[in-house]
C-alpha positions as CSV (number, residue, x, y, z in Angstrom):
1,M,40.8,97.2,-6.6
2,T,37.6,98.0,-8.6
3,V,35.9,101.3,-7.7
4,K,32.2,101.0,-7.6
5,P,30.5,103.7,-9.9
6,P,28.2,106.2,-8.1
7,R,24.5,105.4,-8.1
8,I,22.1,108.1,-9.2
9,L,18.3,108.0,-8.6
10,A,16.3,110.0,-11.1
11,I,12.7,110.8,-10.0
12,D,10.5,112.2,-12.8
13,D,7.0,111.3,-13.9
14,T,8.1,111.7,-17.6
15,P,11.3,109.6,-17.8
16,T,11.9,110.6,-21.4
17,N,12.8,114.1,-20.1
18,L,16.0,112.5,-18.6
19,L,17.0,110.2,-21.4
20,T,19.4,112.7,-22.9
21,L,21.0,113.5,-19.5
22,G,20.9,109.8,-18.5
23,G,22.8,108.9,-21.7
24,A,25.5,111.4,-20.8
25,L,25.9,109.9,-17.3
26,A,25.5,106.2,-18.1
27,A,29.1,105.6,-18.9
28,D,30.3,106.7,-15.5
29,C,27.3,106.1,-13.2
30,E,24.6,103.5,-12.4
31,L,21.3,105.2,-13.1
32,Q,18.0,104.2,-11.4
33,I,14.6,105.8,-12.4
34,A,11.4,106.3,-10.4
35,T,8.3,107.8,-12.1
36,S,6.7,109.2,-8.9
37,G,7.8,110.9,-5.7
38,A,6.3,108.0,-3.6
39,R,8.2,105.4,-5.6
40,G,11.4,107.4,-5.4
41,L,11.1,107.5,-1.6
42,E,10.7,103.8,-1.5
43,L,13.7,103.1,-3.7
44,A,15.9,105.6,-1.7
45,Q,14.9,104.0,1.6
46,E,15.6,100.5,0.3
47,S,19.2,101.5,-0.8
48,P,20.3,105.2,-0.3
49,P,21.8,106.4,-3.6
50,D,24.8,108.7,-3.9
51,L,22.8,111.5,-5.6
52,I,19.1,112.2,-6.4
53,L,17.9,114.0,-9.6
54,L,14.4,115.3,-8.8
55,D,11.7,116.9,-11.0
56,V,9.4,119.5,-9.4
57,M,6.1,119.2,-11.3
58,M,4.8,115.7,-10.6
59,P,1.2,114.5,-9.7
60,E,0.2,113.4,-6.2
61,M,3.5,114.4,-4.6
62,D,5.5,117.2,-6.2
63,G,9.3,117.4,-6.0
64,F,9.3,120.0,-3.2
65,E,7.3,117.6,-0.9
66,T,9.5,114.7,-2.0
67,C,12.6,116.6,-1.1
68,R,11.1,117.6,2.3
69,R,10.5,114.0,3.1
70,L,13.9,112.9,1.9
71,K,15.6,115.4,4.1
72,A,13.4,114.4,7.1
73,H,14.5,110.7,6.8
74,P,17.6,110.0,9.0
75,A,19.2,107.7,6.4
76,L,18.6,110.0,3.5
77,K,19.1,113.6,5.0
78,D,22.7,113.7,3.8
79,V,22.1,112.4,0.2
80,P,22.5,115.4,-2.1
81,V,19.5,116.4,-4.2
82,I,19.6,118.3,-7.5
83,F,16.3,119.7,-8.9
84,V,16.0,119.3,-12.7
85,T,12.9,121.2,-13.8
86,A,11.4,123.5,-16.4
87,L,10.4,125.9,-13.6
88,S,12.9,128.7,-13.9
89,E,11.4,131.4,-11.6
90,I,13.7,132.7,-8.9
91,G,11.1,131.9,-6.2
92,T,10.9,128.2,-7.1
93,E,14.7,127.9,-7.2
94,V,15.0,129.6,-3.7
95,K,12.3,127.3,-2.4
96,G,14.2,124.2,-3.6
97,L,17.5,125.3,-2.2
98,T,15.7,126.3,1.1
99,L,14.4,122.7,1.4
100,G,18.0,121.5,1.3
101,A,18.7,120.9,-2.4
102,A,22.4,121.0,-3.4
103,D,21.7,122.5,-6.8
104,Y,19.0,123.6,-9.2
105,I,19.2,122.9,-13.0
106,T,16.6,124.3,-15.3
107,K,15.3,122.8,-18.6
108,P,16.2,122.8,-21.4
109,I,19.3,121.2,-20.2
110,N,22.8,121.9,-21.4
111,V,24.0,118.3,-21.1
112,E,27.8,119.1,-20.7
113,I,27.2,121.8,-18.1
114,A,24.7,119.7,-16.2
115,R,27.0,116.6,-16.4
116,Q,30.0,118.6,-15.1
117,R,27.9,120.1,-12.2
118,I,26.7,116.7,-11.2
119,F,30.2,115.1,-11.2
120,N,31.6,118.1,-9.4
121,L,29.0,117.6,-6.7
122,L,29.7,113.8,-6.6
123,E,33.4,114.5,-6.3
124,R,32.8,116.9,-3.4
125,E,30.5,114.4,-1.7
126,G,33.2,111.7,-2.2
127,L,35.8,113.9,-0.6
128,K,33.4,114.7,2.2
129,K,32.7,111.0,2.9
130,E,36.4,110.3,2.8
131,V,37.1,113.0,5.4
132,E,34.2,111.8,7.5
133,A,35.5,108.2,7.3
134,Q,39.0,109.4,8.3
135,R,37.5,111.4,11.1
136,D,35.5,108.4,12.3
137,Q,38.7,106.3,12.2
138,L,40.6,109.0,14.1
139,E,37.8,109.3,16.7
140,A,37.8,105.5,17.0
141,K,41.6,105.5,17.5
142,V,41.3,108.4,20.0
143,A,38.6,106.5,21.9
144,E,40.7,103.4,21.9
145,R,43.8,105.3,23.0
146,T,41.7,107.1,25.7
147,L,40.5,103.8,27.0
148,A,44.0,102.4,27.0
149,L,45.3,105.5,28.8
150,S,42.4,105.3,31.3
151,I,43.2,101.7,32.0
152,A,46.9,102.5,32.3
153,K,46.1,105.5,34.6
154,E,44.0,103.2,36.8
155,A,46.8,100.7,36.9
156,A,49.3,103.4,37.8
157,E,47.1,104.8,40.5
158,A,46.5,101.3,41.9
159,A,50.3,100.7,41.8
160,S,50.9,104.1,43.5
161,R,48.3,103.2,46.2
162,A,49.9,99.8,46.7
163,K,53.4,101.5,46.9
164,S,52.1,104.0,49.4
165,V,50.6,101.3,51.6
166,F,53.9,99.3,51.3
167,L,55.9,102.3,52.3
168,A,53.7,103.0,55.3
169,N,53.9,99.4,56.4
170,M,57.7,99.2,55.8
171,S,58.1,102.4,57.8
172,H,56.1,101.0,60.7
173,E,57.6,97.5,60.6
174,L,61.2,98.8,60.5
175,R,60.8,101.7,63.0
176,T,58.9,99.6,65.6
177,P,61.8,97.1,66.3
178,M,64.4,99.9,65.9
179,N,62.6,101.8,68.7
180,A,62.8,98.8,70.9
181,I,66.5,98.2,70.1
182,M,67.5,101.8,70.6
183,G,65.3,102.4,73.6
184,M,66.5,99.4,75.5
185,T,70.1,100.2,74.6
186,N,69.7,103.8,75.9
187,L,68.1,102.6,79.1
188,A,70.9,100.1,79.7
189,L,73.5,102.8,78.8
190,H,71.9,105.2,81.3
191,R,72.3,102.7,84.1
192,A,75.7,101.3,83.1
193,T,78.7,102.0,85.3
194,D,81.3,99.5,84.1
195,P,83.5,101.3,81.5
196,R,83.7,98.3,79.2
197,Q,79.9,97.9,79.3
198,V,79.5,101.6,78.6
199,D,81.8,101.4,75.6
200,Q,79.9,98.4,74.2
201,L,76.5,100.0,74.6
202,T,77.8,103.2,73.1
203,K,79.0,101.3,70.0
204,A,75.6,99.5,69.8
205,T,73.9,102.9,69.9
206,Q,76.1,104.2,67.2
207,A,75.4,101.1,65.0
208,S,71.7,101.5,65.6
209,Q,71.8,105.2,64.6
210,H,73.7,104.2,61.4
211,L,71.1,101.5,60.6
212,L,68.3,104.1,61.3
213,S,69.9,106.5,58.9
214,V,70.0,103.8,56.2
215,I,66.4,103.0,56.8
216,N,65.5,106.7,56.6
217,D,67.4,107.0,53.3
218,I,65.7,104.1,51.7
219,L,62.3,105.3,52.8
220,D,63.1,108.9,51.6
221,I,64.2,107.7,48.2
222,S,61.1,105.6,47.9
223,K,58.9,108.6,48.7
224,I,60.8,110.6,46.2
225,E,60.2,108.0,43.5
226,A,56.5,107.9,44.5
227,E,56.4,111.7,44.4
228,R,55.1,111.8,48.0
229,L,57.9,113.8,49.6
230,T,56.7,117.2,50.7
231,L,58.3,120.0,52.7
232,E,56.9,121.6,55.9
233,R,56.6,125.4,56.4
234,V,57.6,126.4,59.9
235,G,59.5,129.3,61.4
236,F,63.2,128.9,62.3
237,K,66.5,130.8,62.6
238,L,69.3,129.9,60.3
239,G,71.9,130.1,63.0
240,G,70.2,127.3,64.9
241,I,70.5,124.9,61.9
242,L,74.3,125.4,61.7
243,E,74.8,125.3,65.5
244,N,73.0,121.9,65.5
245,L,75.2,120.8,62.6
246,S,78.4,121.6,64.5
247,S,77.1,119.8,67.6
248,L,76.3,116.7,65.6
249,L,79.6,116.6,63.9
250,S,81.8,117.7,66.8
251,G,82.5,114.2,68.1
252,K,83.6,112.7,64.7
253,V,85.6,115.8,63.8
254,A,87.5,115.7,67.1
255,E,88.1,111.9,66.8
256,K,89.8,112.5,63.4
257,G,91.7,115.6,64.5
258,L,90.0,117.8,61.9
259,N,89.1,121.5,62.1
260,L,85.5,122.4,61.5
261,T,84.6,126.1,60.8
262,V,81.3,127.7,60.2
263,E,81.3,130.9,58.2
264,M,78.1,133.0,58.4
265,A,77.4,136.7,58.8
266,P,75.8,137.5,62.2
267,D,72.7,139.1,60.6
268,L,72.3,136.0,58.5
269,A,72.5,133.8,61.5
270,S,69.6,135.7,63.2
271,L,67.5,135.8,60.1
272,H,63.9,134.6,60.7
273,L,62.9,132.2,57.9
274,Q,60.0,130.0,57.0
275,G,60.6,126.5,55.5
276,D,61.5,123.0,56.5
277,P,64.5,123.3,58.9
278,L,64.6,119.5,59.4
279,R,65.2,118.9,55.7
280,L,67.6,121.8,55.3
281,G,69.6,120.4,58.2
282,Q,69.4,116.9,56.5
283,I,71.0,118.3,53.4
284,L,73.8,120.1,55.3
285,L,74.4,117.0,57.5
286,N,74.7,114.8,54.5
287,L,77.2,117.1,52.7
288,A,79.2,117.8,55.9
289,G,79.1,114.2,57.0
290,N,80.5,113.1,53.7
291,A,83.3,115.8,54.0
292,V,84.2,114.4,57.4
293,K,84.1,110.8,56.1
294,F,86.4,111.5,53.1
295,T,88.8,113.9,54.8
296,A,91.8,112.3,56.7
297,E,93.5,115.5,57.8
298,G,93.0,119.2,57.4
299,S,89.8,121.2,57.7
300,I,86.1,121.4,56.8
301,V,84.4,124.8,56.2
302,V,80.7,125.3,56.1
303,R,79.5,128.6,54.6
304,A,76.1,130.3,54.4
305,L,75.8,133.2,52.0
306,L,73.0,135.5,51.0
307,L,72.7,135.7,47.2
308,E,69.4,137.6,46.8
309,G,67.0,139.2,49.2
310,N,63.7,141.1,49.2
311,P,61.0,141.7,51.9
312,V,59.3,138.4,50.9
313,E,62.0,135.8,50.4
314,V,65.8,135.1,50.2
315,L,68.0,133.0,48.1
316,L,70.8,131.4,50.1
317,R,73.9,129.6,49.0
318,F,75.5,126.9,51.2
319,E,79.0,125.5,50.7
320,V,80.8,122.6,52.3
321,Q,84.5,122.6,51.5
322,D,87.0,120.0,52.6
323,T,90.6,119.0,52.1
324,G,89.8,115.4,51.5
325,I,90.5,112.9,48.7
326,G,88.6,114.7,46.0
327,I,86.5,113.3,43.2
328,A,87.5,112.5,39.6
329,P,85.5,114.3,36.9
330,E,84.0,111.1,35.5
331,D,82.7,110.2,38.9
332,Q,81.2,113.7,39.6
333,K,78.6,113.1,36.9
334,R,77.1,110.1,38.8
335,L,77.2,111.5,42.3
336,F,73.6,112.8,42.5
337,T,72.1,109.6,41.0
338,A,70.4,107.2,43.4
339,F,72.5,104.2,44.4
340,E,75.6,105.6,42.8
341,Q,78.9,106.2,44.5
342,A,82.3,107.4,43.3
343,D,83.7,104.1,44.3
344,G,81.3,101.2,44.0
345,S,83.9,98.4,44.1
346,M,83.9,95.6,46.7
347,T,87.2,96.9,48.0
348,R,85.9,100.4,48.6
349,K,87.2,102.0,51.8
350,Y,84.2,104.1,52.7
351,G,80.6,102.9,53.5
352,G,77.3,104.4,52.6
353,T,74.1,103.6,50.6
354,G,74.7,106.0,47.7
355,L,71.3,107.6,48.4
356,G,72.3,110.7,50.4
357,L,73.2,113.0,47.5
358,A,70.2,111.9,45.4
359,I,67.9,112.7,48.3
360,A,69.7,116.0,48.9
361,K,69.3,116.9,45.2
362,R,65.5,116.3,45.3
363,L,65.2,118.3,48.6
364,V,67.1,121.2,47.1
365,Q,64.8,121.2,44.0
366,L,61.8,121.2,46.3
367,M,63.3,124.3,47.9
368,G,63.6,126.0,44.5
369,G,67.4,125.7,44.3
370,S,70.2,123.7,42.6
371,I,73.1,121.6,43.8
372,G,76.6,120.9,42.4
373,V,80.2,120.1,43.2
374,D,83.7,121.4,42.4
375,S,86.4,118.9,43.1
376,E,89.9,117.8,42.1
377,V,91.4,114.5,43.0
378,G,93.8,114.9,45.9
379,H,92.9,118.5,46.5
380,G,89.5,118.3,48.2
381,S,85.9,119.1,47.2
382,R,83.4,121.9,47.5
383,F,79.8,120.9,47.5
384,W,77.3,123.7,47.2
385,F,73.6,124.2,46.9
386,T,71.1,127.1,46.8
387,A,67.7,127.3,48.5
388,R,64.9,129.8,48.2
389,L,63.2,130.4,51.6
390,A,60.4,132.8,52.7
391,R,61.1,135.5,55.3
392,M,59.1,135.4,58.5
393,D,57.7,138.4,60.3
394,G,58.7,138.5,63.9
395,A,60.5,135.7,65.8
396,P,59.9,132.0,65.1
397,E,58.0,129.9,67.5
398,A,59.8,129.1,70.7
399,E,63.1,127.3,70.0
400,A,64.7,124.8,72.3
401,G,66.9,126.8,74.6
402,Q,67.6,124.1,77.1
403,G,69.7,121.0,77.0
404,G,68.4,117.5,77.6
405,A,69.5,117.5,81.2
406,A,67.8,120.8,82.0
407,I,64.6,119.6,80.3
408,E,64.6,116.4,82.4
409,A,65.2,118.4,85.6
410,A,62.3,120.8,84.7
411,L,60.0,117.8,84.2
412,K,61.0,116.2,87.5
413,S,60.7,119.5,89.5
414,R,57.5,120.8,87.9
415,Y,55.5,117.8,86.8
416,A,56.5,114.9,89.1
417,G,53.4,112.9,89.8
418,A,51.6,114.1,86.7
419,R,49.3,111.3,85.3
420,V,50.0,110.0,81.8
421,L,48.2,107.4,79.7
422,L,50.4,105.4,77.4
423,A,48.6,103.5,74.7
424,E,51.0,101.1,73.0
425,D,50.4,97.5,71.9
426,E,54.0,96.4,71.4
427,P,55.3,95.0,74.7
428,I,59.0,96.0,74.4
429,N,58.2,99.5,73.2
430,R,55.6,99.8,76.0
431,E,58.3,98.9,78.5
432,V,60.8,101.4,77.0
433,S,58.4,104.2,76.9
434,R,57.1,103.6,80.4
435,E,60.7,103.5,81.8
436,L,61.5,106.9,80.1
437,L,58.3,108.5,81.5
438,E,58.9,107.2,85.0
439,E,62.5,108.4,84.9
440,V,61.2,112.0,84.9
441,G,58.7,111.3,87.7
442,L,55.5,110.8,85.7
443,R,52.8,108.3,86.8
444,V,52.0,106.0,83.9
445,D,48.8,104.0,83.1
446,L,49.1,101.5,80.3
447,A,46.7,100.6,77.5
448,E,47.4,97.7,75.2
449,D,45.0,98.8,72.5
450,G,42.8,101.7,71.4
451,A,39.6,100.4,73.0
452,Q,41.3,100.1,76.4
453,A,42.8,103.6,76.0
454,V,39.2,105.0,75.4
455,D,37.9,103.1,78.4
456,L,40.7,104.4,80.7
457,A,40.4,108.0,79.4
458,G,36.6,107.8,80.1
459,R,37.2,106.8,83.8
460,N,40.3,108.8,84.7
461,D,41.6,112.4,84.3
462,Y,45.0,112.5,82.6
463,D,47.4,115.3,82.3
464,L,48.6,113.9,78.9
465,I,48.0,110.9,76.6
466,L,50.6,109.3,74.4
467,M,48.9,107.4,71.6
468,D,50.3,104.8,69.1
469,M,48.6,104.8,65.7
470,Q,48.5,101.1,64.8
471,M,46.8,99.1,67.5
472,P,44.4,96.1,67.7
473,K,40.7,96.4,68.3
474,L,40.8,100.2,67.8
475,N,43.5,102.2,66.2
476,G,45.0,105.3,67.7
477,V,43.3,107.7,65.3
478,D,39.8,106.4,66.0
479,A,40.6,106.1,69.7
480,T,41.5,109.8,69.7
481,R,38.3,110.8,68.0
482,A,36.3,108.8,70.6
483,I,38.1,110.5,73.4
484,R,37.6,113.9,71.9
485,A,33.9,113.2,71.6
486,M,33.4,112.3,75.3
487,P,31.0,114.8,76.9
488,G,31.8,116.4,80.2
489,R,35.4,115.1,80.3
490,A,38.6,117.0,80.5
491,Q,40.5,117.1,77.2
492,P,44.2,116.5,77.9
493,P,46.9,116.9,75.2
494,I,47.1,113.8,73.0
495,L,50.4,113.1,71.4
496,A,51.0,110.5,68.7
497,M,54.0,108.4,69.4
498,T,54.2,106.1,66.5
499,A,56.3,104.4,63.9
500,N,54.0,105.9,61.2
501,A,56.4,108.8,60.6
502,F,55.4,110.2,57.2
503,D,54.1,113.7,56.9
504,E,50.6,112.5,55.9
505,D,50.6,110.4,59.1
506,R,51.2,113.5,61.1
507,Q,48.4,115.3,59.3
508,T,46.1,112.4,59.9
509,C,46.8,112.5,63.6
510,L,46.3,116.3,63.8
511,A,43.1,116.1,61.9
512,A,41.8,113.4,64.4
513,G,42.3,115.8,67.3
514,M,45.9,115.0,68.4
515,N,48.1,117.9,69.4
516,D,51.5,116.7,68.2
517,H,53.3,113.8,66.5
518,I,56.5,112.1,67.8
519,G,58.0,109.6,65.3
520,K,59.7,106.3,66.3
521,P,62.4,105.5,67.1
522,V,61.8,108.0,69.9
523,D,64.6,110.4,70.7
524,P,64.4,110.8,74.5
525,D,65.5,114.4,74.4
526,R,62.8,115.3,71.9
527,L,60.3,113.3,73.8
528,F,61.0,115.1,77.1
529,E,61.1,118.5,75.3
530,T,57.7,117.8,73.8
531,L,56.3,116.5,77.1
532,L,57.5,119.7,78.8
533,R,55.9,122.0,76.2
534,W,52.5,120.3,76.3
535,L,52.3,119.8,80.0
536,S,53.2,123.5,80.4
537,Q,50.3,124.5,78.1
538,A,47.9,122.1,79.7
539,R,48.2,123.6,83.2
């Protein structure tokens, strides 16, 4: 590749003055001559040179004015100018440099020194232009990369939004029929007297609960992957979590003839904490449920230990130890990965989705802890995890101290005849919910959509309103806002009872003016407990 020689424009009204210097430069440069400042400006504007040699003393337009105009031109302001003049006073040299000249050479000229100074300047300018070109290329690449990242970010955010909508729709579409199935089964079981029929309905209920746990696991892992899983911060007592765990496992433990023991210091059991008791219980239930599943005989021990404590927070360690089949070292490495199980073969003896431990690991990480397992094939396993939880001043909010039967009895005795509006568009779920409400003596008005719910709430005084979220004509959120905006009307508690069960759905309901959120499938005991609490507060 041929390198183009630098082009030098010499502006001097007496060109013979530059012949000697021009001869020294001619071998390495392309020399162009102008005999006046005006002509030099024209030539420079037509094709900017790499360097300008400029005399000072010239008629009509001297070198200083020519330099000022060169530096004022956008296309010429960066072209280096060297004054070559017989004026050697300090003042004139300062003036030239002040106007932007790169150098000042006085006559008579030492050709070799002048030549070297000119080529040094050209070399510096060449390097400067090379750096600027590389900078421009880099800026172009950065701009191109930034644009690509922006497009990728938009695509990722669009995909995330689509996934969020999909998850919300999947949650609603799966939980709505599950609510109908489980609700109708529970109603039939409540009325059944034939032992065989009771046994069949009980098995159907157990199968429904298993299917619901699978649905919950799939939705949880999807939320984890979408980074949309968050923890609540409510008050609770640690002892209540482990008591509930024992209650949930007691039937299966007794059926297999196992011994379940909970080891926890009394002061730890009564410790008032703040965190997400539901998710903490979910982790323990997953680990202890697995222990029951994989233990044919012997015992299961659940431990809670205090590792660290200060006035603000505590670090707890939980252990679930069993005498079950144990886990091989090569399988232990895969246990906390989604969709992985120790035995994934078609002949495997034990069921499960392979999601529980992956979900438990993410929940533990959100609680500021870690999780692991110590196990030996044939000698059982010990799963453990740590969780960092905040202390809570005073007692937690009222905890459920009554059983389901006592709550039902309280509703019947204290609130029989209370008027309730049920807004639910799905016919089977509407029937299930109405049956549950009427069982405890409540009078129920039905609304098949949000618009009808607003109309009924405007014409009647209700003790409580149960509101679905997704309904035709007017959704439950907008219906709630409309009811809350009614002037001169009583404002009863409005409870969301919906298959939109994510935490953001709960927050949306509360922000719209609802008082509480009950997720579908509806647990009758939880429904009655919630009804009792809000009816008590409303009167």
